C-alpha positions as CSV (number, residue, x, y, z in Angstrom):
1,M,0.0,0.1,-0.1
2,L,2.9,2.4,-0.3
3,A,3.3,4.4,-3.2
4,S,6.3,3.8,-5.6
5,G,9.6,5.1,-4.9
6,D,12.0,7.3,-6.4
7,D,15.2,7.2,-8.4
8,Q,17.9,7.6,-5.7
9,G,21.7,8.5,-6.0
10,R,23.1,12.0,-6.9
11,N,20.0,12.8,-9.4
12,A,19.3,16.2,-9.0
13,F,15.7,15.6,-9.0
14,P,15.1,12.7,-6.6
15,G,11.6,12.4,-5.0
16,A,9.7,14.5,-7.6
17,G,6.1,13.1,-6.7
18,R,4.2,12.7,-3.6
19,M,0.7,12.6,-2.3
20,I,-0.9,15.5,-0.7
21,R,-4.3,16.8,0.0
22,P,-6.0,19.0,-2.6
23,Q,-7.8,21.3,-0.3
24,W,-5.5,21.9,3.1
25,S,-5.2,25.2,4.9
26,G,-1.3,24.6,5.0
27,H,-1.3,25.6,1.2
28,D,-2.4,29.0,2.1
29,I,0.3,29.5,4.6
30,R,2.8,28.5,2.2
31,R,1.8,31.0,-0.1
32,R,1.7,33.7,2.3
33,I,5.2,33.2,3.9
34,A,6.8,32.8,0.5
35,E,5.0,35.6,-1.6
36,P,7.6,38.5,-0.8
37,H,10.5,35.9,-1.7
38,L,9.6,34.5,-4.9
39,A,10.6,36.7,-8.5
40,G,11.4,35.4,-11.6
41,R,11.5,32.1,-13.3
42,G,12.0,29.0,-11.0
43,I,11.1,25.2,-10.8
44,E,8.6,23.3,-8.6
45,I,9.5,19.4,-7.8
46,G,6.9,17.2,-7.2
47,A,3.8,19.7,-7.2
48,G,1.3,16.9,-7.3
49,V,-2.2,18.4,-8.1
50,S,-1.5,21.3,-5.9
51,P,1.5,23.4,-7.3
52,H,2.3,26.1,-5.3
53,D,0.5,29.5,-5.6
54,L,3.1,32.0,-7.2
55,P,2.8,35.8,-7.0
56,E,2.3,37.8,-10.3
57,G,5.7,38.2,-12.0
58,A,7.0,34.7,-11.1
59,S,6.7,31.4,-13.0
60,A,7.8,28.0,-12.6
61,V,8.4,24.9,-14.5
62,F,7.6,21.6,-13.0
63,Y,9.3,18.3,-12.8
64,D,8.0,15.0,-11.4
65,K,9.1,11.7,-11.0
66,R,5.7,10.6,-12.3
67,G,4.3,11.3,-15.7
68,A,0.8,13.1,-16.2
69,A,-1.1,9.6,-16.7
70,E,0.7,8.4,-13.5
71,L,-0.3,11.4,-11.7
72,H,-3.8,11.1,-12.9
73,D,-4.0,7.4,-11.5
74,L,-2.7,8.5,-8.3
75,F,-4.8,11.6,-7.7
76,G,-8.1,10.7,-9.7
77,Q,-7.4,13.9,-11.8
78,D,-5.5,15.6,-14.5
79,V,-2.6,17.9,-13.4
80,D,-3.2,21.3,-14.8
81,Y,0.1,22.1,-15.8
82,P,2.8,20.8,-18.2
83,L,5.5,18.6,-17.0
84,A,9.1,19.3,-18.0
85,D,12.0,16.9,-18.9
86,P,14.8,17.0,-16.4
87,A,17.2,16.3,-19.3
88,D,16.1,19.9,-20.8
89,F,17.1,21.8,-17.2
90,A,20.2,22.8,-18.3
91,R,19.1,24.3,-21.6
92,D,16.2,25.9,-20.2
93,F,18.0,27.3,-17.1
94,P,21.8,27.9,-18.5
95,G,22.4,30.0,-14.9
96,G,20.5,28.4,-12.8
97,A,16.6,28.9,-11.3
98,D,15.9,32.0,-9.6
99,F,13.9,29.8,-6.6
100,L,13.1,26.1,-6.0
101,I,10.2,25.0,-4.2
102,A,9.7,21.4,-3.1
103,H,6.9,20.6,-0.6
104,N,6.5,17.5,1.3
105,V,9.1,15.9,-1.0
106,L,12.5,15.5,1.0
107,E,10.9,13.0,3.6
108,H,10.4,10.5,1.0
109,I,13.8,10.4,-0.2
110,H,15.8,8.0,2.1
111,D,18.9,9.9,1.4
112,H,17.8,13.5,2.5
113,I,21.3,15.1,2.4
114,A,21.8,14.0,-1.3
115,A,18.7,15.3,-2.3
116,V,19.4,18.7,-1.0
117,R,22.6,18.9,-2.3
118,G,21.2,17.9,-5.6
119,W,18.5,20.8,-5.4
120,H,21.1,23.5,-4.4
121,S,23.0,22.8,-7.7
122,L,19.7,23.8,-9.5
123,V,19.3,27.4,-8.1
124,K,21.5,30.5,-9.3
125,P,23.8,31.9,-6.7
126,G,21.8,33.9,-4.2
127,G,18.7,32.2,-5.5
128,I,15.8,31.1,-3.3
129,V,14.8,27.7,-1.9
130,V,11.6,27.0,-0.4
131,L,11.0,23.7,1.6
132,S,8.3,22.0,3.5
133,V,9.0,18.7,5.4
134,P,6.4,17.3,8.2
135,A,6.8,17.9,11.8
136,V,6.8,15.3,14.4
137,T,3.9,16.7,15.7
138,G,1.9,15.2,12.8
139,R,1.1,11.6,11.4
140,D,4.7,10.4,12.5
141,A,4.2,11.5,16.2
142,A,4.0,7.9,17.2
143,R,7.2,7.0,15.6
144,P,10.9,7.2,17.4
145,P,12.6,10.0,16.0
146,A,15.7,9.8,14.0
147,T,18.6,11.9,14.5
148,F,20.9,14.0,12.1
149,S,23.9,11.7,12.9
150,H,21.9,8.7,11.4
151,V,20.7,10.8,8.4
152,L,24.3,11.8,8.0
153,F,25.7,8.2,8.2
154,D,23.0,7.2,5.7
155,H,24.6,9.6,3.2
156,L,28.2,9.0,3.8
157,L,27.6,5.0,3.7
158,Q,25.4,5.4,0.8
159,R,22.8,3.3,2.4
160,D,19.8,1.9,0.1
161,E,17.0,0.0,0.4
162,A,18.9,-3.3,0.6
163,W,20.3,-2.1,3.8
164,L,18.8,-3.4,6.9
165,E,18.7,-0.1,8.7
166,T,16.8,1.0,5.7
167,R,14.4,-1.5,5.8
168,E,13.5,-1.1,9.5
169,H,12.7,2.4,8.6
170,V,9.9,1.2,6.7
171,M,8.6,-1.0,9.5
172,S,8.8,2.1,11.7
173,F,6.7,3.8,9.1
174,C,4.3,0.9,8.8
175,L,3.9,0.8,12.5
176,G,3.4,4.5,13.0
177,W,0.8,4.7,10.2
178,H,-1.1,1.5,11.3
179,D,-4.2,3.2,11.0
180,S,-4.0,3.3,7.5
181,W,-4.4,-0.5,7.6
182,A,-7.4,-0.7,10.1
183,D,-9.0,-3.2,8.0
184,K,-6.4,-5.7,8.8
185,D,-6.1,-8.0,12.1
186,R,-2.9,-8.0,14.2
187,A,-1.6,-11.0,12.2
188,A,-2.5,-9.8,9.0
189,L,-0.9,-6.5,9.8
190,S,2.5,-8.1,11.3
191,A,2.3,-10.1,7.8
192,H,1.8,-6.7,5.8
193,I,4.7,-4.9,7.5
194,L,7.2,-7.9,7.2
195,S,6.2,-8.2,3.6
196,E,6.6,-4.6,3.1
197,A,10.2,-4.4,4.4
198,K,11.3,-7.0,2.1
199,R,10.4,-5.0,-1.0
200,T,11.9,-2.0,-2.4
201,G,10.6,1.0,-4.2
202,H,8.8,2.5,-1.2
203,D,7.7,6.1,-1.2
204,C,7.1,6.3,2.7
205,H,8.6,8.9,5.2
206,W,11.9,7.6,5.7
207,H,12.7,9.2,9.1
208,A,10.9,11.2,11.3
209,L,12.9,14.5,12.5
210,P,12.6,17.1,15.0
211,R,12.9,20.6,13.8
212,A,16.5,21.0,14.8
213,D,17.8,17.8,12.8
214,W,16.0,19.2,9.8
215,D,17.9,22.1,10.2
216,K,21.1,20.4,10.3
217,V,20.2,18.1,7.4
218,I,19.8,21.2,5.2
219,A,22.8,23.0,6.6
220,A,25.2,19.9,6.3
221,A,24.0,19.7,2.6
222,A,25.2,23.4,2.0
223,S,28.5,22.8,4.2
224,L,29.7,19.5,2.2
225,D,29.4,21.7,-0.9
226,G,31.3,24.6,0.6
227,L,27.9,26.8,-0.2
228,G,26.3,29.3,2.6
229,L,23.0,29.7,3.4
230,S,20.8,32.4,4.9
231,L,17.5,31.8,6.1
232,I,14.6,34.4,5.4
233,A,11.6,32.7,6.9
234,S,10.3,29.8,8.4
235,T,7.3,28.5,10.4
236,D,6.4,25.7,12.5
237,A,4.2,24.8,15.5
238,E,6.2,27.3,17.7
239,A,5.7,29.9,15.6
240,Q,3.3,32.8,16.6
241,G,0.5,34.4,14.9
242,D,-1.5,33.5,11.7
243,L,1.6,31.8,9.8
244,R,1.8,28.9,12.7
245,T,1.3,25.4,11.2
246,E,1.0,22.1,13.2
247,E,2.1,19.6,10.6
248,E,5.0,20.9,8.8
249,I,7.9,22.8,8.9
250,I,8.4,25.5,6.2
251,Y,12.0,27.1,5.3
252,I,12.6,30.1,3.1
253,Y,16.3,30.4,2.6
254,R,19.1,31.9,-0.1
255,V,21.6,29.8,-1.4
256,L,25.0,31.7,-1.3
257,R,28.0,30.6,-3.4
258,D,30.6,33.2,-2.2
259,R,29.9,33.2,1.6
260,P,30.1,29.9,3.5
261,G,28.2,29.7,6.6
262,T,24.7,28.7,7.4
263,E,22.7,31.8,8.9
264,G,19.6,31.0,11.0
265,F,20.0,27.1,10.8
266,A,21.0,25.1,14.0
267,S,24.9,23.7,13.3
268,P,25.4,20.4,12.5
269,A,29.1,21.0,13.2
270,A,29.5,19.1,16.3
271,D,27.5,15.9,15.0
272,M,29.6,15.9,11.8
273,E,32.8,15.9,13.8
274,T,31.4,13.0,16.0
275,V,30.4,11.1,13.1
276,R,34.0,11.9,11.7
277,R,35.5,10.4,14.6
278,L,33.4,7.2,14.9
279,L,34.1,6.6,10.7
280,Q,38.1,7.1,11.8
281,R,37.7,4.4,14.5
282,G,35.9,2.3,12.6
283,L,38.6,2.4,9.7
284,D,41.3,2.2,12.4
285,G,40.1,-1.0,13.5
286,L,40.1,-2.5,10.0
287,A,43.8,-1.9,9.8
288,P,46.2,-4.9,10.3
289,R,48.0,-4.9,13.3
290,S,51.1,-7.0,14.5
291,A,50.0,-9.4,17.2
292,S,51.9,-9.2,20.7
293,P,53.3,-12.1,22.3
294,L,50.8,-12.2,24.8
295,S,47.9,-12.1,22.2
296,R,49.5,-14.8,20.6
297,L,49.7,-17.1,23.4
298,R,46.4,-16.5,24.3
299,S,44.9,-17.1,20.6
300,A,47.0,-20.5,20.7
301,L,45.6,-21.5,24.3
302,F,41.7,-20.9,23.2
303,R,42.6,-23.0,19.9
304,S,43.7,-25.8,21.8
């Protein structure tokens, strides 16, 4: 019952395509918080049947991992915009896009950092990125939260769906969203979850992440490519006023190619250093070492 998955790797358009409710009050919040910052010609990835409502003078080219027929089958209606071919991006945006929008797409890609690195490469210097991701107070509230360090390990080790750690995310998702299979009794649900964990091609929420860890995912993606970020606006369940949103976190930030640093984001530096040390310790453990006389004696005794 999980939707088909996305192409992985360093594809700059991973995850283009996801399910979203056609009518939802959060769409208006997205429009109002982003409107002052969108101008020129940009792109939207994975708009489904709910493309971002752009301000006057701004236009977007749409990319999706699914074709028009697949989107119709998924949503039960036609999309009202033309889909572009990712192969034509360099021709259509020789200097990069003025802005990039991706609402509720990132969580569907198991390597979040690779996805954001790819998206950053699509905008021009000083370009705007508008992202929304689920809050852990929403549908993922019942799941154990992941950490940025775990996501970084996923990226550095290039864990794909063949890894046990990745398959365990599928089981966590199914358990957290168990009410989607309310027609199944306990035995049937258990069999379903195990079956889902054994297959590939998922389109689930791979991780449930708190706000600070999503911050670090975005900041690390920039840091690994020597880019800078400047957060312009954001909102979540902690925000005040009529732009507060319970179910998602919205980020609007500028990508800077001449000024490293991630202004406005929680810093991933300490976590990245911890992961570096752990990886180095593991590499040191793989290095061959000459056995001491005492260790050789112990080895001989235990073998006898």
